N, C-alpha and C positions, 0 to 999 in steps of 0.2 A: 396555374390556368394554362392549359394547352392551347396553342394557337393553330387553328386549322390552316391547311394549305391555301395560300392566296389571301388570307386574312392578315390583319396587323393588330397589334395590341397597343392601345393608346390610353390616355386618361381623359376625363371630362374636361380638365383644364386645358389640354392641348387641342381638343376637338371643338371647344366652344368658347365663346365670350361669356363670362359670368356677370350676372347682375345681382348685387346684394342689396336688399331693401334698406331704406333709411331707418334710423333708430327710433324715430318718433311717429306716433299715430296722428293722423290728421285731426285738427281741432273741429272741423266741420265737414259735412258731406253735401255739397250743393252742385256738383258738376256732372259730367257725363262719362268720366273715365272710371271703369269698374275698379273698386278697391277689393282685392281678392285676399281672403283668409283661408286657412286650412279647411274649415267646414264648407267653404264654397266649392271645394273640389269634389263634386259628386258625379262627374261624368268625364269621359275622355277629353272632351273639348269644353273649354270655359271662355267667357262666362255663360252660364245657363240662364234660362228665363227666370229662375228663382233669385238671381243676383239682386242684392238689396242696397248695397252701399256704393256710392259714386262720388268721385272728387273732381274738382276743377284743376286746371294747370296751376293756378295760383295756390290752391290748397296743397297740391303736391309739392310745389317748390318750397312753400313755407315750412313743411315738416321734413324737408330733405329727401323726399321720395324720388324714385326713378321710374321712368316709363319703360315698360318691357314691350319690345316690338312684337308684332304678330308672328305666329309660328315659332314661338319659343317653347321650351319645356319647363314647366313650373313644377317644382319638387318641394315637398315638405321636408324641412331641415330640422324641425323640432317635433318631438312626439311621434306622429305617425309616419316614420321614415319609409321611403319607398312609394308613398302616395304621389302620383304624378298626373299631370294634365297638359294639354296643349292649348295655348290661347289663340282664339280666332279673331281677336281684336286687341289693340294696345291696352295694357292693364297696369295697375300699380299694386305692389305686393305689401303685405304686412311683414313684421319682423321674423315670422316663423317660416317663411318660404325663401326659396332660392330659385333663380332663373338661369337657364342655359340657352344661349343663342348659338345654334350649331353653325360651324363653318362648312367648307366645301366637302370635306371627307365623309360626312355623315348626315343622314336625313333626320328631320325632327321626329318623324313617326318611329323610326328605328330606335333612336336614342330613348324615346319615351318607353317603348317596350322593354328595352334593356334595363333601364333604371328601375322599372317596376319589379324586376326579378332580383334586385340587389339589396333587399332589406337586411338579410343576415350580415352581409359585408358591412353595411352602414352601421348596424347595431354594434358590431364588434369594434368599430372605430369611433363610435360616438362618445362624447364626454360622459363619464360615469356619475351622472346626477340623477335626481328623482325622475326627471323626464329626459330621454335621450336627445342629445343635441349635436349637430354637425356644424362646425365653423366653416369659414370660406375655404380654408386649406383642405379640410376633410372633404367638402363637396367637390373640389377640383381634383382630388387625387383618386376618385373612383375609377378603377380600371374598366376599359371597354374593349371587347373583341369586335373589330370592325371589318366586315366583309366588303367586297367591291360594291359600288353604288347600285348596280343592276341587281345584285343578289340581295342587297338590303331592300330594294323595292319589291322584289318577289316575296321575301319573307313578310314584309308589311302587308302585302296584298293578301297573303294566306291568313295571317292573324286577324286582319280587318274583317275578313269573311266570318271568322269565328265570333268576333265582337258583335257583328251585325246580328248573328243568330242569337247570341246571348241577350242583346238589347231587345230583340223582338219577343223572346220568351219572357223577359222581365216585364214587358208591357202587357203581354197576355196574362201573366200572373197577377199583375196589379189590377187589370180589368176584372178578372175572376174574383179577386178579393173584394172589389167594390160591389160586384153583382151579388155576392153572398151577403155582404153587409145590408144591401137594399132588400134582399129576400128576407133576412131576419127581421128587419124593421116592419116589413109588410105582413109576415106570417106569425110573428110572435107578440104582437101588441094588442091582440083581442079582436073580436068580431066587430066590424063596422061596415055600413052600407057602401062606403067609398072604397073598401078593400075587397076585391074578389076572393071568395073562399075556394079552397081546393075541392076536387071531386072525390066522392066516396067510391066504394067498390062497385056501385051500381051506376056510376057515371053522373050522379046527382051532386049538386053543390051542397057542402055541409051547411046546416042552418041552425044547429043547436046553439044555445047561449053559452058564452064563456063565463066561468065563475072564479072568484078569488079563492085561492087555496093557500094555506100556510105550508111551509116546507115540511112541517111535522105531519101534515095531512097527506103529503106526497109519499111518505115512507118513513121508516125508522131511522132516526138520526143517532149515530154513534161517534164518540170521540176516539182519538188515538192515544198512543203512549209509547214510551221508550224503555225497554228493558235495561236493567243495571249494566252499564258498560264495563264494569269490573268483573262481571261474571261471564267467563268465556263460554260456559255451556248454554247461555242464552243467545249466542250469536253464531253466524256462519251455518245456519240451518238451511231449510228448503222453503221457508215462507218469505215471500216478498214483503219488504218493509219500506213504505213510501215516505219520501221527504219532499219538501217543496222544490229542492234542486232537481230531483228526478222528474217532476212535473214540468218545470220550465225548460227542460232539455228535450221533451217529447217532440216528435215530428208529426204526431197525429193525436186524436183524442183518447186513444187507448194506451194503457200501460201493460206491458207483458213481462218486463224484467225490471228490477230495481238494483241500484248499486250495492246495497247491503241487504242481507237476509237474516232472519232470526229463526230460532228453533221453536218447537212446540212448548218447551219449558219456558222460553222467553215470553211467549204469549200468556201462559198460565201465571207467571210471576210478575206481571206488569199490567198497566191499564190499557195496553194495546188490545184491540178487538179483532177477531178473525172475521173478515168480510167476505161474502160470497162473490163469485164471478158476477159481473153485471152491476156492481155497486158503483156509486158516483162519489169520488173523493174531491172535496172542496177545500182549498187553502183558506183558512180564516185567520191566519197570523202572518204579518209582514207582507208576503206576496198574496194579497187579498184577491180572491176570485179565480186563481189558477185552478183548472179542473182536469180530471182524468176519469176514465171508465176502466174498471178492472176486467181483464179477460180470464182471470183465475182467482183463487182465494188470495187475500192480501191483508196486510195490516198497514197502519200509518203511524207516524209520530203524532205528537200532540198539537201540531200546527194545522190539523185538519178537523173538519166536521164532515162526517161521511153519511151518505144517504143510501139505504137499502130500499129501493122503490117498492111501494105497496101495490096492491091490486088496483088496476085502473090507471096506472101511470107507466109510461114508457121511459126508460133511462136515457135514451138518446134525446128525446124531447126535453126532459128535465135539464140535460146537459146544455142544449142550445138556449133554453129559457133562462137559465142562470147566467150563461155567457152573455146574453143580451141585457142582463140587469146587474152587471158588475158594479155600476155606480151606486146602486142601492145598498150593496154590501159595504162598499167603502164608506158611504154616508153613515152607516150604523156602527162602524168600527171606532174604537177609542183606545187610548194608551199613550203614555209619555215616551217610553223607550221604543216601542214599535206598535203599530196598529193591530188590534185583534177584535174579533167578534165573539161574544159569549155564546154558549150553546143555546141559551134561552132566546137571545135576540135573533140568532140564526133560524131557529125553529119557527119563530113568529113572523118571519118575512112573508108577506102575502103577494102572490103573483096570479095573474089571470091564466086559467087553463081551460082547454076544450075537453070534450070526451076523448076516450082512449083512441078510437079509430082515427080521429082528426089529428091527435098527437102523433100517431104513427106515420100518417101521410106527410105531415110537416117535417118530421124527422127524416123521412126518405128523401124529400126534396133537398133539404139542407145537407144531408149526407152525400148526395150526388154532387152538390156544389163543392163540398169539402174534398171529395175524391178527385175532382178536376184540379183543384188547387194543389193537392198532393202530387198529382201526375206532373203538373207544370213545374213544381218545385224540384222534383226529382230530375226532370229533364234539364232544368237550369243548373243544378248541382253537377250533373254529368257533363254538360257543356263546359262548365268552368274547370272541372278536373281535366278534361281532355285538352282544353286550351293550355292549361298550365303545363301539362306533359309535353305538348307540342312546342311550347315556347322554350322549354328546357332543351329540346333537341335542336330546334332551328337556330336559337340565339347562341349556341355554343359550337355550331358547325357539325354536331354529331349526325345530323341529317341534312344533307345538302339539297338545294333546289336547282331546277333547270332554269337558268336565267333567260333563255330564249323564249320562255313562255310569258315573259313580262308583257303586259298589254301596252 
């Protein structure tokens, strides 16, 4: 680890006072001191409004706990190594956490940023058990590159600005997701006087009655299959072959590529069916209700029931309709090893549907909501990547800052 000019290399043990939690869990929680566990570290500063457990001084003393002073760095020492937060009020920690109280050479904020980048170092030195574990000595031996205080402050100022942008985008994303959820509830649960309908192409409110339709009435339902894995000629062809893992990894409702592909021979010599573009694939085994729409011809494995929409039905509308009724599919599933819905039960699920034009209008509104969610998610991912790259440069001194700009 190269030390930049003007910086020093220290360890967390020399830079901080360590606080190791007591060995025992409190027997009761009746006080006002937050009792922090790893799942409670959900933000840069803790405790958050979601904090649930609190202890009294007597309860803390009874179990041998220790009070962690304000402005300490709290770090996960078991499991999720590198997860850190700063406490804005005195707290007590459970046994899986470790606290650092910084001395004069380093600021709390700088140390928190530094430790959040040291996961690989921690994993390399953790006890080789099922769950990675750092003891007190491991925690105190973590090396830290320490710039002068004013440079630390400037680095923190820059990274905090990125954190603020990330937090703002996360909130916008959460709001958009809630708005989409409310729209789905409003638009996909049938016509009702209390729910305003959308406008048709002539600017008039839709007024037609919604009718219950079985999934088999919405289109042709086809199952999937897996070609013989011992026959090389059935695999590595040009036909997409969808698995539940492909669907759960999607960033949108459309699938364009799959991890594995099969050949035309694989289709001919298995129960896999070639589905046209615009088909809806529905997971009906294990990952019940995961959905995707094909943008090209595709096959699936046997974990799917697939819908080729019929005349009078819009695939995007069916997608959102089924997405809004996942609980109905889970309710109909059965099985001891894993849950599964039979083709017959799947085909007989009844859901309320409007006429085609209203389906299309509803799908357009929900697609717009989805597009905004996708835009915000992409922006969030980009901000996080840019911050990660910036941290790598700033915290190692590869990119220096002008300390005279510190406010």
